[in-house]
LUMVEX-449616 format. One record per residue (C-alpha): residue number from 1; residue in one letter; chain; x, z, y. Coordinates in steps of 0.25 Angstrom, whole numbers, m for minus. Layout:
> NUM	A	A	X	Z	Y
...
REM end
This chain:
> 1	M	A	0	0	m1
> 2	A	A	4	m2	14
> 3	E	A	9	7	25
> 4	P	A	m2	12	32
> 5	S	A	m5	2	43
> 6	L	A	0	5	57
> 7	L	A	m12	m1	62
> 8	D	A	m20	10	58
> 9	L	A	m11	21	60
> 10	Q	A	m11	17	75
> 11	K	A	m27	17	74
> 12	C	A	m24	33	76
> 13	I	A	m26	37	89
> 14	H	A	m22	51	87
> 15	C	A	m33	59	92
> 16	G	A	m34	70	84
> 17	L	A	m49	69	78
> 18	C	A	m43	69	65
> 19	L	A	m36	81	66
> 20	Q	A	m49	90	63
> 21	S	A	m54	82	51
> 22	C	A	m39	84	42
> 23	P	A	m40	94	31
> 24	T	A	m25	95	33
> 25	F	A	m22	95	48
> 26	L	A	m33	106	48
> 27	S	A	m25	114	37
> 28	T	A	m10	111	42
> 29	G	A	m11	110	57
> 30	S	A	m2	99	55
> 31	E	A	m3	85	63
> 32	A	A	5	78	52
> 33	D	A	m6	83	43
> 34	S	A	m17	77	50
> 35	P	A	m21	62	50
> 36	R	A	m16	60	63
> 37	G	A	m2	65	60
> 38	R	A	m2	57	47
> 39	I	A	m6	45	54
> 40	Y	A	6	47	63
> 41	L	A	13	49	52
> 42	M	A	10	36	45
> 43	R	A	12	28	56
> 44	A	A	27	34	57
> 45	A	A	30	30	43
> 46	V	A	23	18	45
> 47	E	A	33	15	58
> 48	G	A	45	21	50
> 49	R	A	47	32	58
> 50	M	A	45	42	47
> 51	D	A	48	41	32
> 52	W	A	33	42	22
> 53	S	A	41	54	17
> 54	Q	A	40	60	30
> 55	V	A	25	56	31
> 56	Q	A	22	61	17
> 57	P	A	18	75	17
> 58	H	A	9	73	25
> 59	I	A	1	62	20
> 60	D	A	1	70	6
> 61	R	A	m5	80	15
> 62	C	A	m17	72	19
> 63	M	A	m30	74	11
> 64	G	A	m34	60	12
> 65	C	A	m49	65	17
> 66	L	A	m52	55	27
> 67	S	A	m60	63	36
> 68	C	A	m49	59	48
> 69	Q	A	m54	45	46
> 70	T	A	m67	49	48
> 71	A	A	m63	58	61
> 72	C	A	m55	46	66
> 73	P	A	m60	40	78
> 74	S	A	m51	26	78
> 75	G	A	m53	22	63
> 76	V	A	m40	26	57
> 77	P	A	m40	21	42
> 78	Y	A	m34	35	37
> 79	A	A	m38	33	24
> 80	K	A	m30	18	22
> 81	L	A	m18	25	30
> 82	I	A	m17	39	22
> 83	E	A	m17	31	9
> 84	S	A	m7	20	15
> 85	A	A	2	33	19
> 86	R	A	0	38	5
> 87	A	A	5	26	m1
> 88	Q	A	16	25	4
> 89	V	A	20	39	2
> 90	E	A	20	37	m11
> 91	E	A	29	24	m10
> 92	E	A	39	29	m2
> 93	A	A	39	45	0
> 94	R	A	33	52	m11
> 95	S	A	44	56	m23
> 96	G	A	45	49	m35
> 97	P	A	40	63	m44
> 98	E	A	29	68	m34
> 99	A	A	23	52	m35
> 100	F	A	24	52	m50
> 101	W	A	16	65	m52
> 102	R	A	6	60	m42
> 103	R	A	3	48	m48
> 104	L	A	3	57	m61
> 105	A	A	m8	67	m54
> 106	L	A	m14	55	m50
> 107	T	A	m15	47	m63
> 108	A	A	m23	60	m70
> 109	F	A	m33	61	m58
> 110	T	A	m36	47	m60
> 111	R	A	m38	45	m73
> 112	P	A	m50	51	m80
> 113	G	A	m46	53	m95
> 114	L	A	m30	60	m89
> 115	L	A	m38	68	m78
> 116	R	A	m47	73	m90
> 117	F	A	m37	75	m99
> 118	G	A	m29	83	m89
> 119	L	A	m41	92	m87
> 120	V	A	m43	94	m102
> 121	A	A	m28	98	m103
> 122	A	A	m29	107	m93
> 123	R	A	m41	113	m98
> 124	T	A	m36	116	m110
> 125	L	A	m23	123	m105
> 126	G	A	m30	130	m96
> 127	I	A	m25	124	m84
> 128	K	A	m32	125	m72
> 129	R	A	m23	118	m61
> 130	P	A	m13	106	m60
> 131	P	A	0	110	m65
> 132	R	A	8	116	m54
> 133	F	A	21	108	m57
> 134	L	A	12	96	m57
> 135	A	A	8	100	m42
> 136	R	A	22	102	m38
> 137	K	A	26	88	m44
> 138	L	A	15	83	m36
> 139	G	A	21	89	m23
> 140	A	A	12	101	m21
> 141	A	A	17	115	m22
> 142	E	A	5	122	m28
> 143	V	A	m7	119	m36
> 144	K	A	m22	122	m30
> 145	M	A	m32	112	m37
> 146	R	A	m38	117	m50
> 147	L	A	m41	109	m61
> 148	P	A	m55	103	m62
> 149	R	A	m63	107	m75
> 150	L	A	m68	96	m85
> 151	P	A	m84	94	m86
> 152	E	A	m89	99	m98
> 153	Y	A	m93	84	m101
> 154	R	A	m89	70	m99
> 155	W	A	m96	60	m92
> 156	R	A	m94	46	m101
> 157	P	A	m104	37	m94
> 158	R	A	m111	23	m98
> 159	P	A	m107	9	m96
> 160	V	A	m121	9	m88
> 161	Y	A	m133	19	m84
> 162	P	A	m144	12	m82
> 163	A	A	m154	14	m69
> 164	I	A	m167	24	m71
> 165	G	A	m179	18	m67
> 166	E	A	m178	4	m59
> 167	S	A	m164	m1	m56
> 168	R	A	m157	m2	m43
> 169	G	A	m143	m6	m45
> 170	R	A	m131	m7	m53
> 171	V	A	m120	3	m50
> 172	A	A	m104	7	m54
> 173	L	A	m101	21	m55
> 174	L	A	m87	25	m52
> 175	K	A	m83	34	m64
> 176	G	A	m70	40	m57
> 177	C	A	m58	48	m62
> 178	A	A	m62	64	m57
> 179	M	A	m76	59	m57
> 180	S	A	m77	56	m72
> 181	V	A	m69	67	m77
> 182	L	A	m74	78	m69
> 183	F	A	m87	77	m61
> 184	P	A	m95	68	m73
> 185	Q	A	m109	76	m69
> 186	V	A	m109	69	m55
> 187	H	A	m107	53	m61
> 188	R	A	m118	58	m72
> 189	A	A	m124	60	m59
> 190	T	A	m121	48	m51
> 191	V	A	m126	40	m62
> 192	A	A	m140	47	m64
> 193	V	A	m143	48	m48
> 194	L	A	m140	31	m48
> 195	R	A	m148	29	m60
> 196	Q	A	m159	38	m55
> 197	N	A	m158	29	m44
> 198	G	A	m161	16	m51
> 199	F	A	m147	12	m51
> 200	E	A	m138	9	m65
> 201	V	A	m125	14	m66
> 202	C	A	m113	8	m72
> 203	A	A	m100	16	m76
> 204	P	A	m90	6	m80
> 205	K	A	m79	8	m89
> 206	H	A	m64	9	m85
> 207	Q	A	m65	12	m71
> 208	G	A	m53	20	m68
> 209	C	A	m50	28	m56
> 210	C	A	m54	22	m43
> 211	G	A	m39	25	m37
> 212	A	A	m45	35	m25
> 213	L	A	m32	44	m30
> 214	W	A	m22	35	m30
> 215	A	A	m26	27	m17
> 216	H	A	m26	41	m11
> 217	N	A	m13	45	m17
> 218	G	A	m5	34	m11
> 219	Y	A	m6	24	m24
> 220	P	A	m14	12	m18
> 221	D	A	m10	3	m30
> 222	R	A	m15	12	m40
> 223	A	A	m29	13	m32
> 224	K	A	m30	m3	m32
> 225	K	A	m29	m4	m47
> 226	A	A	m40	6	m49
> 227	A	A	m47	m1	m38
> 228	L	A	m47	m15	m45
> 229	K	A	m50	m8	m58
> 230	L	A	m62	m1	m53
> 231	A	A	m67	m15	m46
> 232	R	A	m67	m22	m60
> 233	S	A	m75	m10	m65
> 234	F	A	m85	m10	m55
> 235	A	A	m85	m24	m53
> 236	G	A	m100	m32	m55
> 237	H	A	m106	m18	m49
> 238	D	A	m114	m17	m36
> 239	Y	A	m110	m3	m31
> 240	V	A	m99	8	m37
> 241	I	A	m105	22	m37
> 242	V	A	m95	34	m34
> 243	N	A	m96	50	m33
> 244	S	A	m82	52	m29
> 245	A	A	m80	52	m15
> 246	G	A	m65	49	m18
> 247	C	A	m68	37	m26
> 248	G	A	m77	30	m17
> 249	S	A	m69	31	m5
> 250	A	A	m57	24	m14
> 251	M	A	m64	14	m19
> 252	K	A	m71	11	m6
> 253	E	A	m57	9	1
> 254	Y	A	m52	0	m11
> 255	A	A	m51	m11	m2
> 256	S	A	m39	m3	7
> 257	L	A	m29	m2	m5
> 258	W	A	m26	m17	m3
> 259	P	A	m20	m24	9
> 260	D	A	m32	m27	20
> 261	G	A	m41	m38	15
> 262	Q	A	m33	m39	2
> 263	A	A	m42	m30	m8
> 264	P	A	m47	m38	m19
> 265	E	A	m62	m41	m17
> 266	T	A	m66	m32	m29
> 267	I	A	m60	m20	m22
> 268	V	A	m67	m23	m9
> 269	R	A	m81	m26	m18
> 270	L	A	m78	m13	m25
> 271	A	A	m75	m5	m12
> 272	Q	A	m90	m10	m7
> 273	K	A	m97	m6	m18
> 274	T	A	m91	7	m21
> 275	K	A	m103	18	m16
> 276	D	A	m103	33	m16
> 277	I	A	m114	37	m24
> 278	T	A	m120	45	m13
> 279	E	A	m118	32	m4
> 280	F	A	m124	22	m13
> 281	L	A	m136	31	m15
> 282	I	A	m140	32	1
> 283	E	A	m138	16	0
> 284	Q	A	m147	14	m11
> 285	G	A	m158	25	m10
> 286	F	A	m160	36	m21
> 287	K	A	m170	47	m23
> 288	P	A	m170	60	m17
> 289	G	A	m171	71	m28
> 290	V	A	m173	85	m28
> 291	L	A	m166	97	m33
> 292	L	A	m172	108	m44
> 293	N	A	m162	119	m35
> 294	P	A	m161	118	m20
> 295	L	A	m147	119	m16
> 296	A	A	m137	118	m1
> 297	A	A	m126	111	m4
> 298	G	A	m114	108	3
> 299	Y	A	m110	94	5
> 300	H	A	m94	91	5
> 301	D	A	m91	78	11
> 302	A	A	m80	73	0
> 303	C	A	m68	67	10
> 304	H	A	m69	54	4
> 305	L	A	m84	51	5
> 306	S	A	m86	55	18
> 307	H	A	m71	52	25
> 308	G	A	m67	41	15
> 309	Q	A	m83	33	12
> 310	G	A	m90	39	25
> 311	V	A	m101	44	14
> 312	R	A	m106	56	22
> 313	N	A	m121	54	25
> 314	Q	A	m125	48	11
> 315	P	A	m122	61	4
> 316	R	A	m129	69	11
> 317	E	A	m141	60	13
> 318	M	A	m143	58	m3
> 319	L	A	m140	74	m3
> 320	R	A	m151	79	7
> 321	S	A	m161	70	0
> 322	I	A	m161	79	m12
> 323	Q	A	m172	89	m10
> 324	G	A	m167	104	m12
> 325	L	A	m152	99	m7
> 326	T	A	m149	108	4
> 327	L	A	m135	100	9
> 328	L	A	m124	109	18
> 329	E	A	m113	102	26
> 330	I	A	m100	106	23
> 331	P	A	m89	102	36
> 332	E	A	m82	90	31
> 333	I	A	m67	93	28
> 334	C	A	m59	88	16
> 335	C	A	m59	98	5
> 336	G	A	m45	96	1
> 337	S	A	m48	91	m12
> 338	A	A	m42	75	m8
> 339	G	A	m40	69	m21
> 340	I	A	m28	77	m30
> 341	Y	A	m24	81	m14
> 342	N	A	m27	96	m19
> 343	L	A	m16	94	m27
> 344	L	A	m6	89	m20
> 345	Q	A	m9	96	m7
> 346	P	A	m15	109	m13
> 347	E	A	m13	116	0
> 348	L	A	m21	109	10
> 349	A	A	m31	104	m1
> 350	T	A	m34	120	m2
> 351	D	A	m35	122	12
> 352	A	A	m45	112	12
> 353	L	A	m51	116	3
> 354	K	A	m54	131	8
> 355	S	A	m59	125	20
> 356	K	A	m69	117	12
> 357	V	A	m74	129	5
> 358	R	A	m76	138	17
> 359	S	A	m85	127	21
> 360	I	A	m93	125	8
> 361	L	A	m94	140	9
> 362	D	A	m98	142	22
> 363	S	A	m110	130	20
> 364	G	A	m117	140	10
> 365	A	A	m118	129	0
> 366	Q	A	m125	132	m13
> 367	A	A	m116	119	m19
> 368	V	A	m106	109	m14
> 369	V	A	m109	93	m14
> 370	S	A	m95	85	m16
> 371	A	A	m94	70	m18
> 372	N	A	m78	70	m23
> 373	P	A	m73	74	m35
> 374	G	A	m61	80	m28
> 375	C	A	m69	90	m18
> 376	T	A	m77	93	m28
> 377	L	A	m66	100	m38
> 378	W	A	m57	105	m26
> 379	I	A	m69	112	m19
> 380	A	A	m75	118	m32
> 381	Q	A	m61	124	m34
> 382	G	A	m62	130	m18
> 383	L	A	m77	135	m19
> 384	A	A	m72	141	m34
> 385	Q	A	m60	148	m28
> 386	A	A	m67	155	m17
> 387	K	A	m74	159	m26
> 388	R	A	m89	152	m23
> 389	P	A	m90	141	m32
> 390	L	A	m101	130	m28
> 391	P	A	m108	119	m36
> 392	I	A	m101	106	m32
> 393	L	A	m109	94	m34
> 394	H	A	m108	79	m30
> 395	P	A	m119	74	m23
> 396	I	A	m125	65	m33
> 397	E	A	m124	78	m43
> 398	L	A	m136	85	m34
> 399	L	A	m143	70	m32
> 400	A	A	m144	70	m47
> 401	Q	A	m149	84	m49
> 402	A	A	m159	82	m38
> 403	Y	A	m164	71	m48
> 404	T	A	m162	79	m58
> 405	V	A	m155	71	m66
> 406	E	A	m142	74	m76
REM end
């Protein structure tokens, strides 16, 4: 991938409106760990005034939450800039051994079979956190993240699920990596709601990873391979439904992995037909539902849904259609999960998590609504450590419950 574009870097007018939306700046108070500061450092590296090795620590500390991109009045494409910068860091600054261990960790997270095997082995051996030696190999001094527990059952999707009642169309479902291993109930709820609303659901085999983690950690070539494989898997489908915010955001931005105007047509079409499940239901129309037991739930804005995809109102509109559900607002700031950020930058990730947990508890919510697997796991850990565990549900799970479907 090419260096960050100097034209894009020059769009920053140094106004500072991004600062209060940046979790790392709020945590450290360091200008170098703010969006404005990172853009300055990227520009210095592109212009040859600094080495990428000098810029690396501040690029590594970015959560990639993109809240700065939303706050920016000048339209700085921060997502594109930070991913280009990460690629430069991997090519020019990262040490060989650390790069090897990072690729190994990413491989484990992006292959469902390896992820499941690793979690089963850890449970068998009584291991509750990633090994400390692994954290050190990855450049982290400690381990804060707990390993998730595998659900009691595996989701073994059928190739096709017929619509219930008159068919309104045919859609494909992204199975994903963490979602397929750790959140089968969300897939099951997604299929159930789509069928109840008249859509036939296909779950093509051999999809593979969407490439989001590879793209966000400086490996665009790996992300390209994943994108091309998904494009083949989903050829012939009008829409691809995604229930993981990070996956959906990456897929909608696939064309940015290629130089401007050079993305294959299959990639452009795939990006255009990718829809978050809440976005799709709002566009197509859906049946409202009723919860048997009234619930007050706090809505957590997953960064790559709100900032990455610009999908804010749709999940709220869908949830507010459910009778018996009171939707509470939680201040919109990153929880610190950020893919595998909580493994690579545990201190900053924990600072963000503590802030998020305080906001949730202050809201008086009986449950939390989260549309991203990493957020869900990290927030659950934070609430458990605060000795205030709460149910954390995907928006589509609540609608499925309101339909009383299983």
